[in-house]
C-alpha positions in Angstrom: 23.0 -245.9 -125.4 23.1 -243.3 -123.4 20.0 -242.8 -121.3 18.4 -240.5 -118.9 16.0 -241.9 -116.8 14.1 -239.3 -114.6 12.4 -240.7 -111.5 13.0 -243.7 -109.5 10.0 -245.2 -108.1 8.6 -248.7 -109.2 8.7 -248.1 -112.8 11.9 -246.4 -113.0 13.9 -249.0 -111.2 12.3 -251.7 -113.8 13.2 -249.9 -116.6 16.7 -249.0 -114.9 17.5 -252.5 -114.3 16.3 -253.8 -117.8 18.2 -251.7 -119.6 21.6 -251.7 -117.6 22.0 -255.3 -118.5 22.4 -254.4 -121.9 25.8 -252.2 -121.5 23.3 -249.2 -122.0 24.7 -245.7 -120.5 22.3 -245.0 -117.7 21.7 -242.0 -115.5 18.8 -241.8 -113.3 17.5 -238.4 -111.4 15.2 -238.4 -108.3 14.3 -236.1 -105.1 14.6 -239.1 -103.3 18.4 -239.9 -101.7 17.1 -243.4 -100.3 15.5 -244.6 -103.5 18.5 -243.8 -106.0 21.3 -245.4 -103.2 19.0 -248.5 -103.3 19.4 -248.8 -107.0 23.3 -247.8 -107.1 23.9 -250.4 -105.0 22.6 -253.1 -107.2 22.9 -251.5 -110.4 25.6 -250.4 -113.0 23.8 -246.9 -113.1 24.7 -243.5 -112.1 22.7 -241.7 -109.8 21.6 -237.6 -109.4 19.7 -236.0 -106.6 17.6 -233.2 -108.1 14.5 -232.2 -109.8 14.2 -233.7 -113.0 12.2 -230.2 -114.8 15.1 -228.1 -113.7 17.4 -227.6 -116.8 20.5 -227.1 -114.8 20.0 -230.9 -113.3 19.6 -232.3 -116.8 22.7 -230.6 -117.9 24.5 -231.7 -114.5 23.5 -235.2 -115.3 24.7 -235.0 -119.0 21.4 -234.9 -121.0 24.1 -233.1 -123.5 25.3 -236.1 -124.7 22.1 -238.5 -123.9 20.4 -240.3 -127.0 17.5 -240.7 -125.1 15.1 -239.4 -122.4 12.6 -241.6 -120.2 10.6 -239.5 -118.2 8.9 -241.3 -115.3 8.2 -239.5 -112.2 5.0 -239.6 -110.3 4.3 -236.2 -111.7 3.0 -235.7 -115.3 3.7 -232.0 -115.3 7.3 -232.7 -114.3 7.5 -235.5 -117.5 6.1 -233.2 -119.4 8.3 -230.0 -119.1 11.0 -232.5 -119.2 10.6 -233.6 -122.4 10.1 -229.9 -123.5 13.5 -229.3 -122.0 15.4 -232.2 -123.6 14.3 -231.1 -127.2 14.4 -227.1 -127.4 17.8 -226.9 -125.1 19.4 -230.1 -125.7 18.1 -232.1 -128.8 17.6 -234.8 -127.5 16.6 -237.4 -130.3 14.3 -239.9 -128.6 11.5 -238.9 -125.5 9.3 -240.9 -123.7 6.8 -240.0 -120.9 5.0 -241.5 -118.1 1.4 -239.8 -118.3 -1.5 -240.8 -115.8 -3.8 -238.7 -116.7 -6.1 -238.9 -119.5 -6.4 -235.0 -120.0 -2.6 -234.8 -121.5 -3.4 -237.8 -124.0 -3.7 -235.7 -127.2 -1.3 -235.6 -130.0 -1.8 -231.8 -130.6 -0.3 -231.4 -126.8 2.4 -234.1 -127.1 3.5 -232.5 -130.5 7.0 -231.5 -131.1 5.7 -227.7 -131.5 4.2 -228.4 -127.8 5.2 -230.8 -125.1 7.6 -232.9 -127.7 7.0 -235.8 -126.7 7.6 -239.0 -129.1 5.7 -241.6 -126.8 3.4 -241.5 -123.7 2.9 -244.3 -121.7 0.3 -244.8 -119.5 1.1 -248.0 -116.9 -2.3 -248.0 -115.5 -4.0 -248.4 -118.7 -1.6 -250.9 -119.3 -2.4 -253.0 -116.9 -6.0 -252.4 -117.3 -5.7 -253.6 -120.9 -3.8 -256.9 -119.7 -6.3 -257.8 -116.6 -8.7 -257.2 -119.3 -7.1 -260.0 -121.2 -6.4 -262.4 -118.3 -10.2 -262.3 -117.8 -10.7 -263.2 -121.2 -8.9 -266.3 -121.2 -9.6 -267.4 -116.9 -7.0 -270.4 -117.3 -4.3 -268.4 -118.5 -1.1 -267.2 -116.2 -0.3 -264.3 -119.0 -2.0 -263.1 -122.5 -0.4 -261.1 -125.0 -0.7 -259.6 -128.4 1.2 -259.3 -131.1 0.6 -257.8 -134.9 -2.2 -255.9 -133.9 -3.8 -258.9 -132.0 -4.0 -261.5 -135.1 -1.4 -263.5 -132.9 -1.9 -264.6 -129.1 0.6 -266.1 -126.7 -1.1 -267.7 -123.6 1.1 -268.9 -120.7 -0.6 -271.9 -119.0 -0.1 -274.2 -116.0 -0.6 -278.0 -116.9 -2.5 -279.9 -114.8 -2.8 -283.5 -114.5 -5.3 -285.0 -116.6 -4.6 -282.8 -119.5 -4.6 -284.4 -122.9 -0.9 -283.7 -123.5 0.7 -284.6 -120.2 3.2 -287.4 -120.6 3.0 -287.0 -124.4 5.3 -285.6 -126.7 4.4 -282.0 -127.8 4.4 -283.2 -131.7 1.1 -285.2 -130.9 -0.6 -281.5 -130.3 -1.8 -281.4 -133.6 -3.0 -284.8 -133.9 -6.2 -283.3 -131.2 -6.4 -280.3 -133.2 -9.1 -279.5 -135.8 -8.0 -279.5 -139.5 -6.6 -275.6 -140.4 -5.6 -274.6 -136.7 -1.8 -274.8 -135.7 0.2 -273.6 -133.1 3.6 -273.4 -131.7 4.8 -274.5 -128.1 7.3 -271.6 -127.7 8.7 -272.5 -124.7 8.5 -274.2 -121.4 9.5 -273.6 -118.1 10.0 -276.4 -115.1 10.5 -275.6 -111.7 11.5 -271.9 -113.0 14.3 -273.5 -115.5 13.9 -273.0 -119.0 13.8 -276.3 -121.1 14.4 -276.6 -124.8 10.9 -278.0 -126.5 11.0 -279.8 -129.4 8.6 -282.4 -130.9 9.9 -285.2 -128.3 9.9 -282.9 -125.5 7.4 -284.2 -123.2 4.7 -281.9 -121.0 4.6 -282.5 -117.3 2.1 -281.3 -114.5 3.0 -278.1 -113.2 5.2 -277.2 -116.5 4.7 -273.3 -117.6 4.0 -273.6 -121.2 4.0 -270.7 -123.5 1.6 -271.1 -126.6 1.6 -269.3 -129.5 -1.4 -269.5 -132.2 -3.9 -267.1 -134.4 -6.1 -265.8 -132.3 -9.2 -266.9 -133.8 -7.7 -270.6 -132.8 -6.7 -269.9 -129.5 -9.7 -271.3 -128.0 -9.4 -275.3 -129.4 -5.5 -275.0 -128.7 -6.2 -273.9 -124.9 -8.5 -276.8 -124.4 -6.0 -279.3 -125.3 -3.9 -277.9 -122.8 -5.9 -276.7 -119.7 -9.6 -278.5 -118.5 -11.3 -275.1 -119.5 -13.0 -273.0 -117.1 -16.8 -271.2 -117.4 -16.2 -267.8 -118.8 -16.1 -264.8 -116.1 -19.3 -263.3 -115.5 -18.9 -262.0 -111.6 -15.7 -259.9 -110.8 -14.7 -258.4 -106.9 -12.2 -255.7 -107.0 -10.5 -255.0 -103.9 -9.2 -251.2 -104.2 -10.5 -248.1 -105.9 -8.0 -246.7 -106.9 -6.6 -245.5 -110.4 -6.2 -249.1 -111.7 -9.0 -250.6 -109.7 -11.6 -247.8 -110.9 -10.4 -248.1 -114.8 -10.6 -251.5 -114.9 -14.7 -251.2 -113.7 -15.2 -248.5 -116.0 -13.7 -251.0 -118.9 -15.7 -253.4 -117.9 -18.7 -252.6 -116.0 -21.1 -253.2 -119.4 -20.0 -256.7 -119.8 -19.3 -258.2 -116.2 -21.0 -257.8 -113.2 -18.9 -255.6 -111.2 -18.3 -255.1 -107.1 -15.9 -252.5 -105.7 -14.8 -253.0 -102.1 -12.9 -249.3 -101.3 -11.9 -248.9 -97.8 -12.1 -245.0 -98.0 -15.6 -243.9 -98.0 -15.2 -240.6 -99.9 -13.3 -242.3 -102.7 -15.7 -245.3 -102.6 -19.0 -242.2 -103.2 -16.6 -240.3 -106.0 -16.4 -243.8 -107.8 -19.9 -244.9 -107.5 -20.7 -241.6 -108.7 -18.7 -242.1 -111.9 -19.7 -245.4 -112.8 -23.2 -246.7 -113.9 -23.5 -250.3 -113.3 -21.1 -251.5 -110.9 -21.7 -251.9 -107.3 -19.6 -249.8 -105.1 -19.0 -250.8 -101.5 -17.4 -249.2 -98.6 -15.2 -251.7 -96.3 -12.3 -253.7 -96.0 -11.7 -256.5 -98.4 -9.3 -258.1 -96.1 -12.4 -258.9 -93.8 -13.6 -262.1 -93.8 -17.3 -260.7 -93.0 -17.3 -258.4 -95.8 -16.6 -261.2 -98.3 -19.0 -263.3 -96.8 -21.8 -261.0 -97.0 -20.9 -260.1 -100.4 -20.8 -263.7 -101.6 -17.5 -264.2 -102.5 -17.7 -267.8 -102.8 -20.0 -267.1 -106.1 -17.4 -264.9 -107.7 -15.7 -266.0 -110.8 -12.5 -263.7 -110.4 -11.2 -261.8 -107.5 -8.9 -258.6 -108.5 -6.8 -257.6 -105.7 -5.6 -254.0 -106.8 -4.8 -251.7 -103.8 -1.5 -249.8 -103.6 -0.4 -252.3 -100.6 1.0 -255.4 -101.6 0.5 -257.2 -98.0 -3.3 -256.2 -98.1 -3.2 -257.6 -101.9 -2.1 -260.6 -100.5 -4.1 -261.0 -97.7 -7.4 -260.4 -99.7 -6.5 -262.5 -102.5 -5.4 -265.5 -100.1 -8.9 -265.0 -97.9 -10.9 -265.0 -101.5 -9.9 -268.4 -102.4 -10.0 -270.1 -99.3 -14.0 -268.5 -99.0 -14.3 -270.2 -102.6 -13.8 -267.7 -105.4 -12.8 -269.3 -108.1 -10.1 -267.6 -109.1 -7.9 -264.7 -107.7 -5.5 -262.2 -108.9 -2.8 -259.7 -106.8 -1.2 -256.6 -107.5 2.2 -256.9 -105.9 5.2 -254.0 -106.8 7.4 -256.1 -104.8 8.7 -259.0 -108.0 10.1 -261.3 -105.0 6.7 -261.4 -103.4 5.1 -262.0 -107.1 7.5 -264.9 -107.5 6.6 -266.4 -103.9 2.9 -266.2 -104.1 2.1 -267.4 -107.4 1.1 -270.6 -108.0 0.0 -271.2 -104.3 -3.4 -270.0 -103.1 -3.2 -266.8 -105.2 -3.0 -267.9 -109.0 -1.7 -264.7 -110.6 0.7 -262.4 -109.0 1.0 -259.4 -111.1 3.6 -257.2 -111.2 2.5 -253.8 -112.4 6.5 -252.6 -113.6 6.7 -255.5 -115.4 3.6 -255.1 -117.5 4.2 -251.6 -118.2 7.9 -252.1 -119.3 7.0 -253.8 -122.5 5.8 -250.9 -124.5 8.9 -248.9 -123.4 11.1 -251.5 -124.5 10.1 -251.6 -128.1 11.5 -248.2 -128.5 14.7 -249.3 -127.4 15.7 -252.3 -129.0 17.9 -251.8 -132.1 16.1 -252.8 -135.5 12.6 -252.5 -136.4 10.8 -254.1 -133.3 7.1 -253.1 -132.9 6.5 -254.9 -129.6 8.3 -256.5 -127.0 6.9 -258.3 -124.0 8.7 -258.7 -120.7 8.1 -262.3 -119.8 8.4 -264.4 -116.1 9.0 -260.9 -114.5 12.0 -260.1 -116.9 14.0 -263.1 -117.1 12.8 -263.8 -120.6 11.1 -261.6 -124.0 9.0 -262.1 -126.5 9.9 -259.3 -129.3 7.9 -258.9 -132.5 10.9 -257.5 -135.1 10.0 -256.9 -138.8 12.6 -258.4 -141.6 13.4 -255.8 -144.2 15.9 -256.1 -146.9 16.8 -258.8 -149.2 19.3 -262.1 -149.1 22.1 -259.6 -150.0 21.5 -256.9 -146.8 19.4 -259.0 -144.5 20.9 -262.5 -142.7 17.0 -263.7 -142.2 15.3 -262.6 -145.6 14.9 -264.9 -148.2 16.5 -267.7 -146.4 14.5 -270.7 -144.5 14.7 -271.0 -140.5 16.6 -273.9 -141.0 19.3 -271.7 -142.5 19.2 -268.9 -139.5 22.2 -269.2 -136.8 21.4 -270.6 -133.9 21.0 -269.2 -130.7 20.5 -271.3 -128.0 17.3 -270.4 -126.0 15.9 -268.7 -128.8 12.8 -269.7 -131.1 10.7 -268.1 -134.2 6.9 -268.6 -132.8 5.3 -267.1 -135.7 5.5 -265.1 -138.8 2.6 -262.5 -140.2 2.4 -261.5 -143.6 0.8 -259.4 -145.5 -1.3 -261.0 -148.0 -5.0 -260.3 -150.4 -7.9 -259.9 -147.9 -9.5 -263.3 -146.5 -11.8 -264.7 -144.1 -10.8 -265.5 -140.7 -12.3 -269.0 -139.9 -12.7 -269.2 -136.0 -12.0 -272.1 -134.0 -15.8 -273.4 -134.4 -15.4 -273.3 -137.8 -17.4 -270.2 -138.3 -16.1 -266.6 -140.1 -14.9 -263.9 -137.6 -14.5 -260.9 -140.5 -11.6 -260.3 -142.9 -8.2 -259.7 -142.5 -4.8 -258.9 -144.8 -2.7 -260.6 -142.3 -1.9 -264.0 -142.6 -0.5 -266.0 -139.7 2.1 -268.6 -140.5 3.3 -271.2 -137.9 6.7 -271.9 -139.6 8.2 -275.1 -139.7 12.2 -275.9 -140.7 11.6 -275.3 -144.5 9.3 -272.2 -144.2 11.4 -268.8 -146.0 10.9 -265.6 -144.0 10.1 -262.6 -146.4 10.5 -259.4 -146.2 8.1 -257.3 -144.5 7.4 -260.5 -142.5 6.3 -259.7 -139.1 8.3 -261.7 -136.9 7.6 -263.3 -133.5 11.0 -264.5 -131.4 10.5 -265.9 -128.0 13.8 -265.5 -125.8 14.0 -267.9 -122.8 16.6 -265.3 -121.5 16.9 -261.7 -121.3 20.4 -261.7 -122.4 19.9 -263.7 -126.0 17.7 -260.5 -127.4 20.9 -258.3 -128.3 21.8 -261.5 -130.5 18.4 -261.7 -132.0 18.1 -257.7 -132.9 21.7 -257.8 -134.2 20.4 -261.0 -136.7 17.7 -258.4 -137.6 19.5 -255.5 -138.4 20.1 -254.9 -142.1 23.4 -254.1 -143.1 24.8 -253.5 -146.8 26.7 -256.3 -146.9 27.6 -259.3 -144.9 30.8 -261.8 -145.2 
């Protein structure tokens, strides 16, 4: 696929890295020569220096032959203008824009008659939603949703003394209440994937990825992790776009404190928030954290624009007694280095926001893509279409599907008659018409099933896409 990426910042670089490894023909436009040179040094991409909103620059970059435009510059206005030009002058099929301001997220403004944006991404909101899920599951390293929230994928660190440690994973079902099923989709041990089967033994320190229906995840987590107390008190370092968004989204449910170094910014945030306490100060100052009772906080979120400050503040908060700390880290190498030490979660914002974008690049009917382990692995939600004549998966048992090493089908979501959702405590949780099926070797995939596939290595994604594509006939 010929793809034109506008913007060589963190998001643009992550998109380019994810897509250049999949035999796509990629050109990147940016006004910063140094950023483009760094990308060209380690990626197989073409680069062009210029203003991405100029038709002449877009034409020079080859937009006339482009199949997809990904506008992710720092300027909403540039991204919107580029999408409009791409449709009106060059008839580009798919146009994706990064929009930071909620003022532009109006379907009428984004329609073909106006700015012609097919899909708008807001990385700040994606990160806000992602962190909110981590707060709901404080034991987790990652929490990802599929099928509109019906299925949850949680990554946890196995701990010494856990019920499953030293036992085959097939014994997990023996501990679960009747009617609750789960699938360990993957295990990473010392950063290497382990092919899980019923005989695989979980070891302390393993990173375990677990799939289950949303209402069943709590009892499943109790088997794998020592449950922490629910989060009630949160301290946020940094009142920028992300910090302010999270505070606004959570202040009605949690006790929130924000530490912002810029007094004017702190006063502005305080005027917009209703319940959160906003403090002007340095989150890397030990005295500030002690005075604000950091040892009583359930979670500390370091969300400034500076990686080093986030690492220092989160490490300090942990040393001073905060139960769990998260640091937003733009440099992926830093995130890999610090997670698992004093910092519980090192979060790369570009890897969080890239998932929704990838679902529009994948071939076949891909509903959702989640980037895992900072891009090394992926989880996809695909819809199975066709019949036994036109599809390689529909009407076939799991055991009949072609074997792709490192690829596992973790769950199916199937449309059914409405039924009651029963939670892990045995109480009804409402109604749904989507049944979650944890498949076994004899489970048959039906047309219309949402199939959640886990790929331990990103290189396997293309084979999975081909498997689910519908053709006229197969030989």
